C-alpha positions in Angstrom: 50.9 36.7 84.6 53.3 38.1 82.5 52.9 41.4 80.3 52.5 39.3 77.2 49.7 37.6 78.6 47.7 40.6 80.0 48.3 42.1 76.3 46.8 39.1 74.9 43.9 38.7 77.3 43.1 42.8 76.8 43.2 42.1 72.7 40.5 39.4 73.6 38.4 41.1 75.8 38.1 44.7 74.4 34.9 45.4 72.5 35.3 46.6 69.1 31.7 47.1 68.3 30.9 50.9 68.1 29.0 52.3 70.9 25.0 52.4 70.2 22.5 54.8 71.8 20.1 52.5 74.1 17.1 53.8 72.2 18.9 51.6 69.1 19.3 48.6 71.3 15.8 48.6 72.7 14.2 49.2 69.2 16.6 46.2 68.0 15.1 44.0 70.5 11.7 45.2 69.7 12.2 44.2 65.9 13.6 40.6 66.9 10.5 40.2 69.3 7.9 41.4 66.6 9.7 39.4 64.1 9.6 36.1 65.9 6.0 36.5 67.1 5.3 37.3 63.6 6.5 34.0 62.3 4.9 32.0 65.2 1.5 33.7 64.6 1.8 33.1 60.9 2.8 29.2 61.8 -0.6 29.1 63.7 -2.7 30.5 61.4 -1.3 28.7 58.2 -0.8 25.5 60.6 2.4 25.3 59.2 5.6 26.1 61.5 7.4 29.0 60.2 10.1 29.1 63.1 13.6 27.4 63.5 16.1 28.3 66.2 18.6 29.5 63.8 15.9 32.4 62.9 16.9 33.9 66.4 20.3 34.7 65.7 19.1 35.8 62.0 17.1 38.5 64.1 20.1 39.7 65.9 21.7 40.7 62.3 18.5 42.0 60.7 17.7 44.3 63.7 20.9 45.0 65.3 23.4 45.3 62.3 20.8 46.0 59.3 23.6 47.8 57.4 26.0 44.4 57.6 26.5 42.8 54.3 25.6 39.4 56.1 22.1 41.1 56.9 21.0 41.9 53.4 18.1 39.9 52.0 19.9 37.8 49.5 22.2 36.5 52.5 19.5 35.8 54.7 17.2 34.2 52.3 19.9 32.2 50.0 22.3 31.5 53.1 19.7 29.7 54.8 18.1 27.9 51.7 21.8 26.8 50.5 22.7 25.4 54.1 19.3 23.7 54.5 19.6 21.9 51.3 23.3 20.6 52.1 22.0 19.8 55.4 19.2 17.6 53.8 21.5 16.2 51.2 23.8 14.8 53.5 21.4 13.9 56.2 19.8 11.7 53.5 23.2 9.9 52.7 25.3 10.1 56.0 24.8 8.8 59.4 24.4 11.4 62.6 27.9 11.3 63.5 30.7 13.9 64.6 32.2 14.0 61.2 29.0 14.3 59.3 27.9 17.1 61.3 31.5 18.9 60.7 31.4 18.0 57.1 27.9 19.4 56.6 28.5 22.7 58.6 31.7 23.0 56.5 30.3 22.7 53.3 27.4 24.9 54.3 30.2 27.8 55.0 32.3 26.8 51.9 28.7 27.0 49.8 27.7 30.4 51.2 31.1 32.0 50.9 31.6 30.8 46.9 28.2 32.2 46.3 28.8 35.4 48.1 25.5 34.8 50.5 27.2 34.3 53.8 24.8 34.7 56.5 26.4 33.0 59.8 22.9 32.0 61.5 22.6 29.8 58.8 25.8 27.8 59.7 23.7 26.1 62.2 20.9 24.8 59.6 22.5 21.5 58.7 23.0 20.8 62.6 19.2 21.3 63.1 18.5 19.0 60.1 20.7 16.3 61.2 19.0 16.6 64.8 15.5 16.7 63.9 15.4 14.9 60.4 12.9 17.1 58.4 11.7 16.0 54.9 12.7 18.1 51.6 9.5 20.3 52.3 11.4 21.7 55.0 13.7 23.8 52.7 10.4 25.8 51.7 8.4 25.8 55.0 9.8 26.6 57.4 13.3 28.2 55.7 12.6 29.8 52.6 9.0 31.1 53.7 10.4 32.0 57.2 13.5 33.8 55.8 11.3 35.9 53.3 9.0 36.7 56.3 11.8 37.9 58.4 13.4 39.9 55.6 9.9 41.7 54.9 9.6 42.4 58.7 12.9 43.9 59.0 12.0 46.0 55.7 9.0 47.3 57.1 10.0 47.8 60.8 13.1 49.7 59.5 11.1 52.4 57.8 9.8 53.3 61.6 11.7 56.4 62.9 14.5 56.6 63.4 14.7 55.0 59.8 17.6 52.8 58.8 18.4 52.2 55.3 17.4 48.6 54.7 18.2 46.8 52.5 21.4 48.6 51.7 21.1 50.7 48.4 23.5 50.3 45.6 25.2 53.4 47.2 26.1 51.6 50.2 27.6 48.6 48.7 
């Protein structure tokens, strides 16, 4: 390996994320666990599943990076709803194929960016739709209601000391 290769490798392997106290990491893990458990419990009680795989990644943002613009309520809720509607629409008209999955994810990313509601976990929503084939009601249950429940859980959870400003106030924008 030459020096240029080593420097390039170092650039890829250097952590850019700031170090956080272990207590903050533990609190984030507990928050994610409570949020997912709450969705599952509400699903049992209501007999309507409120969980989908991308919500696990949503919890990473909500509890580990609550100050990120990508974690804010409008991004979480609208990002998931926009992406799932794109997935449902394209799945209705297109076959499951390499190009249709790529198109669906690409359109979801573009729509979220254009609407300024980017939420990275929602990029997986069209994939979920294409592989599971849900009906239009999926946009409401689990997507919209589950997203709202996650945001509400994060809002309550971040009031537990040490408190976190979530959602961000207008002064933080």
